[in-house]
C-alpha positions in Angstrom: 123.3 113.5 88.2 126.4 113.6 91.0 127.1 111.4 93.8 125.4 110.4 96.8 128.8 110.3 98.7 129.7 113.1 101.1 126.4 114.4 100.5 125.0 117.3 103.4 122.6 119.4 102.7 121.4 122.7 103.7 121.3 121.6 107.4 118.2 124.5 108.1 115.7 122.2 104.7 114.0 119.5 104.7 115.7 116.8 103.1 113.5 115.1 100.8 114.5 112.0 99.4 112.5 109.1 96.9 114.4 106.6 94.8 113.3 103.4 93.4 113.5 99.9 95.3 116.9 98.5 97.2 118.4 101.8 95.4 119.8 102.9 99.2 117.7 105.5 100.3 118.0 104.9 103.4 121.0 104.4 104.3 121.3 107.9 102.5 118.7 109.0 104.7 120.3 107.4 108.0 123.9 109.2 107.3 122.3 112.5 106.5 120.4 111.8 109.8 123.0 111.6 111.8 125.6 113.8 110.6 122.9 116.6 110.9 121.0 115.7 114.0 117.7 114.5 112.4 114.7 112.7 112.5 113.6 110.2 109.6 110.5 110.3 108.4 109.0 107.1 106.3 107.0 108.0 103.0 106.9 104.3 101.8 103.4 103.1 101.6 104.2 99.9 102.8 106.5 100.4 105.4 103.9 102.0 107.4 102.3 98.6 107.9 102.9 95.8 111.1 103.4 92.3 109.5 106.3 93.9 107.2 110.2 94.5 108.8 111.4 91.9 106.5 109.4 91.7 103.6 109.6 96.4 103.1 112.9 96.3 103.9 112.3 98.7 107.1 115.0 99.8 108.9 116.8 97.3 111.5 117.4 97.5 115.3 121.4 99.1 114.3 120.2 101.9 112.3 117.1 102.9 114.1 119.7 103.2 117.5 122.3 105.8 114.9 119.0 107.9 114.7 114.7 108.6 115.2 112.8 106.8 112.6 108.8 108.1 112.6 105.7 106.5 110.6 107.3 102.7 110.1 105.8 99.6 111.2 102.4 101.7 113.4 100.1 100.4 110.8 98.0 97.6 112.4 97.4 94.4 110.1 94.3 95.0 108.1 93.5 98.8 108.9 92.4 101.6 106.4 95.5 103.6 105.7 96.1 106.4 102.9 98.2 108.9 101.6 95.7 111.3 103.5 96.3 109.9 106.9 99.9 109.8 106.0 99.6 113.4 105.5 97.8 114.3 108.9 100.2 112.2 110.7 103.8 114.4 109.5 101.8 117.5 110.0 102.2 118.0 113.7 105.8 116.0 113.4 106.7 118.8 111.3 105.5 121.8 114.1 108.6 119.4 116.6 111.0 118.2 113.8 110.9 120.8 111.2 113.8 119.8 108.9 113.2 116.5 109.0 114.5 113.2 106.4 111.8 112.1 104.9 112.3 109.4 102.8 110.0 106.8 100.8 109.7 105.4 97.2 105.6 106.6 97.0 105.4 109.0 94.6 102.1 109.9 95.5 103.0 110.5 99.1 105.8 112.9 98.1 103.7 114.8 95.6 101.3 114.8 97.8 103.5 116.5 100.7 105.1 118.7 97.4 102.3 120.0 95.7 99.4 119.4 98.2 96.4 116.8 98.3 92.4 117.8 97.9 90.3 117.2 101.4 88.1 114.4 99.4 85.9 112.7 102.1 86.2 109.0 102.7 84.6 106.7 100.6 82.2 105.0 102.2 82.1 101.4 103.0 78.8 100.5 99.8 80.2 102.0 97.6 83.5 101.0 97.8 81.8 97.4 97.6 79.7 98.3 94.4 83.4 99.6 92.8 84.9 96.8 94.0 82.0 94.2 92.9 81.8 96.3 89.4 85.3 96.0 89.1 85.2 91.8 89.5 82.0 91.3 87.0 82.4 93.8 84.2 86.4 94.6 84.4 88.0 97.9 84.5 86.7 99.0 81.3 83.8 99.6 83.2 84.8 101.9 86.0 86.5 103.9 83.1 83.7 104.4 81.4 82.1 106.3 83.6 84.8 108.3 85.0 84.3 112.5 83.8 86.7 113.1 81.3 89.2 115.6 82.9 89.6 112.4 85.9 90.1 110.0 82.8 93.0 112.2 80.8 95.0 112.9 84.3 94.5 109.4 85.7 97.0 106.2 85.4 94.5 104.3 83.4 96.3 101.2 83.7 96.4 101.4 87.2 92.9 99.0 88.2 93.0 101.0 92.4 94.2 104.7 91.1 90.9 104.3 88.5 88.8 102.4 90.8 89.2 105.0 94.0 89.0 107.8 91.2 85.4 105.7 90.3 84.8 105.6 94.3 84.8 109.7 94.9 82.6 110.4 91.6 80.0 108.0 92.8 80.4 109.2 96.1 80.9 112.7 95.8 79.6 113.7 92.4 81.9 114.9 91.3 85.7 114.1 89.2 88.7 113.4 91.0 90.0 116.1 88.6 87.4 119.2 89.9 88.9 117.7 93.5 92.9 118.1 92.6 92.3 121.2 91.5 91.4 122.4 94.9 93.6 121.4 96.2 95.6 122.7 99.2 99.0 124.0 100.1 101.5 122.1 100.6 102.9 120.9 103.7 106.0 121.4 102.4 107.0 123.0 98.9 109.3 121.3 96.6 111.1 125.3 96.8 111.5 125.3 101.0 113.5 121.6 100.4 116.8 119.5 99.6 114.8 117.4 97.0 117.0 114.5 96.0 115.8 111.5 93.7 118.0 108.4 94.0 118.6 107.1 89.5 120.9 104.5 89.3 122.0 102.6 86.8 119.8 99.7 85.8 122.1 96.7 85.8 123.4 97.9 89.3 119.8 98.2 90.4 119.0 95.3 89.2 122.0 93.1 90.9 121.2 94.9 94.4 117.1 93.5 93.8 118.4 90.0 93.6 120.8 90.1 96.5 118.3 91.5 98.8 115.7 89.1 98.4 117.8 86.5 99.2 118.5 88.4 102.4 115.6 89.1 102.7 114.5 85.1 103.0 118.0 84.4 105.7 116.7 87.6 107.8 112.7 86.1 108.5 109.9 86.9 105.0 108.9 83.6 105.4 108.7 83.4 109.2 106.4 87.3 107.6 104.6 85.4 105.2 103.5 82.4 107.7 102.0 85.0 109.9 99.9 87.0 108.3 98.5 83.2 106.1 95.7 83.1 108.5 94.3 86.4 107.6 95.5 86.9 103.5 92.2 87.4 102.0 90.6 85.1 99.0 90.7 86.6 96.1 88.2 83.8 94.4 85.6 87.3 94.6 87.0 89.7 92.9 87.6 92.5 93.7 90.5 94.5 94.3 93.5 93.2 97.0 94.1 95.1 100.1 96.8 97.4 100.1 98.9 95.9 103.4 98.7 92.5 101.0 100.9 94.4 98.1 104.9 93.6 100.0 106.8 92.6 96.8 106.9 89.2 97.5 104.5 88.6 100.1 101.6 87.1 97.6 104.5 84.6 96.1 106.2 83.3 99.3 101.9 83.1 100.7 101.7 81.3 97.1 104.6 79.2 98.4 103.0 78.4 102.0 100.0 76.8 100.3 102.2 74.6 98.6 101.5 76.2 95.3 104.8 77.1 94.1 108.6 76.0 95.3 110.6 78.3 97.9 112.5 78.4 95.1 110.0 79.7 92.8 108.7 82.1 94.7 112.3 83.6 95.3 112.2 84.6 91.5 109.1 84.9 91.0 109.3 87.6 94.0 112.7 88.7 92.7 111.2 89.3 88.7 108.0 91.9 90.4 110.4 94.0 92.2 112.2 94.3 89.3 109.2 95.5 87.1 107.5 97.2 90.8 111.4 99.3 90.3 110.5 100.0 86.4 108.1 101.3 87.0 109.0 103.5 89.8 112.2 105.1 87.7 109.2 106.1 84.9 107.0 107.7 87.5 109.6 109.7 88.7 111.6 110.7 85.4 108.1 112.2 84.8 106.7 113.8 87.8 109.9 114.6 89.9 111.8 116.7 86.6 112.5 119.6 89.3 114.9 117.1 92.1 118.8 116.8 92.3 118.7 114.0 90.5 121.9 111.6 93.0 123.4 108.3 91.2 124.1 105.7 93.8 125.8 103.6 91.6 
């Protein structure tokens, strides 16, 4: 595993940067983009959502003046957005900017970019509602029991949104998600035609950065961001999966504070724990799915 210091890739190839939250991806992307005249393209499922500038750690105003940044904060509150939406937005950008720096912690976005994504029709609202109601009343096991064997063997069975998505695909199309995936179109950027970089820092180093970063987020306005979305925050009383935009790490904890349920110190501690757990899941996913990426230790 090499160091990120002074690393500059082939200027004619797209650069892909993955890594757990708080590992320094944005800094490395900016350095490469500025040195080689590239644009930075977001591949993080939470940084696309407009409400979360601070809480999703989007690049600040100073960084935006140093290199163009695309697909950050452009999705309005409550709008539907998926990996399919993201790929459809990236495709025309690659015609204009053939050697971007594409950066994110959402492994699904990057694997779809480099491996392709099945052209599954959108889920009808009625099917989505049926899935949410079934999840609420019967639990995850009921959705898993309905899946075709190939899909059930392939997906993350402990991830409710992934299981729900697989159930919806089967219910809406009559075909299992695995079957759709096996007919995947060619990728927009094959891994062999890019410079794929994976930041895998020391665990303790990352834990310290996570703790410092959430404290900085509070100073920079994270609580105000949560207060702005409070009137739109969905109730969990009726069950079902929460919308993707609500899953910014720390958002639920800050909303709980604003509702008088916990103190701001308790919300910060809970958000820091959640961030460490999220980083652990990311590291596991990257180790299992990105073995062909070039490892870099930023610590």
